[in-house]
C-alpha positions in Angstrom: 93.1 79.7 124.1 96.3 78.7 122.4 98.0 80.5 119.5 96.9 77.8 117.0 93.2 78.0 117.8 93.2 81.8 118.2 94.9 82.2 114.9 91.8 80.7 113.2 90.0 83.9 114.3 92.4 86.1 112.4 93.1 86.0 108.7 96.3 86.6 106.8 95.8 89.7 104.6 97.9 89.6 101.4 98.7 92.5 99.1 101.2 93.1 96.3 104.0 94.5 98.6 103.2 93.3 102.1 101.4 90.5 103.9 99.8 91.0 107.3 100.3 87.8 109.2 98.7 87.0 112.6 101.2 87.8 115.3 102.7 84.8 117.0 105.3 84.3 119.8 107.8 83.0 117.2 107.8 86.5 115.6 109.7 87.8 118.6 113.1 88.1 116.9 111.7 89.4 113.7 109.9 92.2 115.6 113.1 93.1 117.5 115.1 93.2 114.2 112.4 95.5 112.7 112.4 97.8 115.7 116.2 97.9 115.7 116.1 99.5 112.3 115.9 103.0 113.6 116.1 102.0 117.3 112.3 102.7 117.5 112.0 101.7 121.1 113.6 105.1 122.0 110.6 107.0 120.5 108.6 108.9 123.0 105.5 109.5 120.8 104.6 105.9 120.3 105.2 102.6 122.1 107.5 100.2 120.1 108.8 97.0 121.8 112.5 96.7 122.7 114.4 93.7 124.2 113.1 94.4 127.7 109.4 94.8 126.7 108.9 92.5 123.7 107.6 89.6 125.9 104.9 91.7 127.6 104.1 93.4 124.2 103.4 90.0 122.5 101.6 88.6 125.6 99.2 91.5 125.8 98.4 91.2 122.1 97.7 87.5 122.3 95.6 87.9 125.4 93.5 90.5 123.5 93.1 88.1 120.6 92.0 85.3 122.9 89.4 87.8 124.4 88.2 88.6 120.9 88.9 92.4 121.1 92.3 92.5 119.3 93.6 91.2 116.0 97.4 91.8 116.1 99.5 91.5 112.9 103.1 91.5 111.8 103.8 93.4 108.6 106.0 91.3 106.3 107.6 92.4 103.1 106.7 89.8 100.4 109.9 90.2 98.4 112.2 89.5 101.4 110.0 87.7 103.9 111.3 90.2 106.5 109.1 91.6 109.3 109.1 95.4 109.0 106.6 96.3 111.7 103.4 95.6 113.4 99.8 96.8 113.4 96.5 95.6 114.9 92.7 95.9 115.0 91.8 96.6 118.6 88.8 98.0 120.6 86.8 95.5 118.4 83.1 96.1 119.2 81.1 93.6 117.2 77.7 94.7 118.5 78.3 98.3 117.2 80.4 97.1 114.3 83.3 99.3 114.9 87.0 99.0 115.7 90.3 100.9 115.9 93.4 100.5 113.8 96.4 101.2 115.9 99.6 100.1 117.6 101.2 100.6 114.1 104.9 101.1 113.7 107.3 100.5 110.8 111.1 100.0 110.8 113.1 103.0 109.7 113.8 101.7 106.2 110.1 100.9 105.5 108.8 104.4 106.5 107.8 106.8 103.7 107.2 103.8 101.4 104.2 102.0 99.9 104.2 99.6 102.9 102.0 101.7 105.2 99.5 102.7 102.5 99.1 99.0 101.4 98.9 97.8 105.0 96.1 100.3 105.7 94.3 99.4 102.5 94.3 95.7 103.5 93.1 96.5 107.0 90.4 98.9 105.9 89.2 96.5 103.2 88.9 93.7 105.7 87.2 95.9 108.3 84.5 97.3 106.0 84.0 94.4 103.6 84.6 91.3 105.6 83.7 92.4 109.1 81.0 94.8 107.9 82.2 97.7 110.1 80.3 101.0 110.1 83.2 102.8 111.7 87.0 102.5 111.8 88.9 104.9 114.0 92.5 106.0 114.5 94.1 107.7 117.5 97.5 109.3 117.7 99.5 111.5 120.0 98.7 115.2 119.6 102.4 115.8 119.3 103.0 113.2 116.6 102.7 115.4 113.5 104.1 112.7 111.2 101.4 110.2 112.3 98.6 112.8 112.1 99.6 113.7 108.5 99.8 110.0 107.5 96.3 109.3 108.9 94.8 112.3 107.0 96.6 111.0 103.8 94.7 107.7 103.9 91.4 109.6 103.9 90.4 109.7 107.5 88.7 112.7 109.0 89.8 114.4 112.2 87.1 114.4 114.9 88.7 116.1 117.8 91.3 115.9 120.6 90.7 113.7 123.6 92.5 115.3 126.6 94.7 113.2 128.9 93.6 110.1 127.0 96.5 108.0 128.3 99.6 108.1 130.4 102.8 107.3 128.4 105.6 105.1 129.7 107.6 108.2 130.7 104.6 109.5 132.8 103.5 112.2 130.3 99.7 112.7 130.2 99.0 112.4 126.5 96.4 114.3 124.6 95.2 112.2 121.6 93.8 113.1 118.3 91.0 111.0 117.0 90.2 110.3 113.4 87.7 108.0 111.6 86.4 106.6 108.4 82.7 105.6 108.3 81.1 103.1 106.0 79.5 105.7 103.7 83.0 107.1 103.0 84.7 103.8 102.3 84.1 103.6 98.5 85.7 107.0 98.0 88.6 106.2 100.3 89.1 102.8 98.7 89.3 104.4 95.2 91.8 107.0 96.4 94.0 104.4 98.1 93.9 102.2 95.0 95.0 105.2 92.9 97.9 105.7 95.3 98.9 102.0 95.0 98.5 102.1 91.2 95.7 99.5 91.0 
């Protein structure tokens, strides 16, 4: 499936500050520029593409979209049109109406801003309201305290630690912390996020 036809399977999600656009190959340089803001590819707690890995990063995302299990987005600031990061739905399970939000990273200057909150609000709204999900989960490195705190701040509940859940590029066996929001909790989480965003 080519990029044009597969993009029809994935919407653009537009908020007041950011727009989540379907990831395309032509976003390569924009993603590299965003990752260069803080040299994020040097991080060991999450995987961010650099000049040597951007090709495989995008190919894997587009293959997942073609298979129907991934919806990869670039995060674009509406005021400047600049790409400031990436995120995606993945592990999409339409039978059990669940998915995971992950592979999220933001350029250094976009961190600790409204960008992440609004991006998560847009993703969660689409998952629960358009895709009729009953569960949205998040997974992060046990060592990534900043990410763990950010996931709790958007209203997710910690479920537990999955030991040796994946092997990182440097060979470290990563323990991962799993969080979730379920459909019965969405109305309360939505109201809380809208309060944070001043809506």
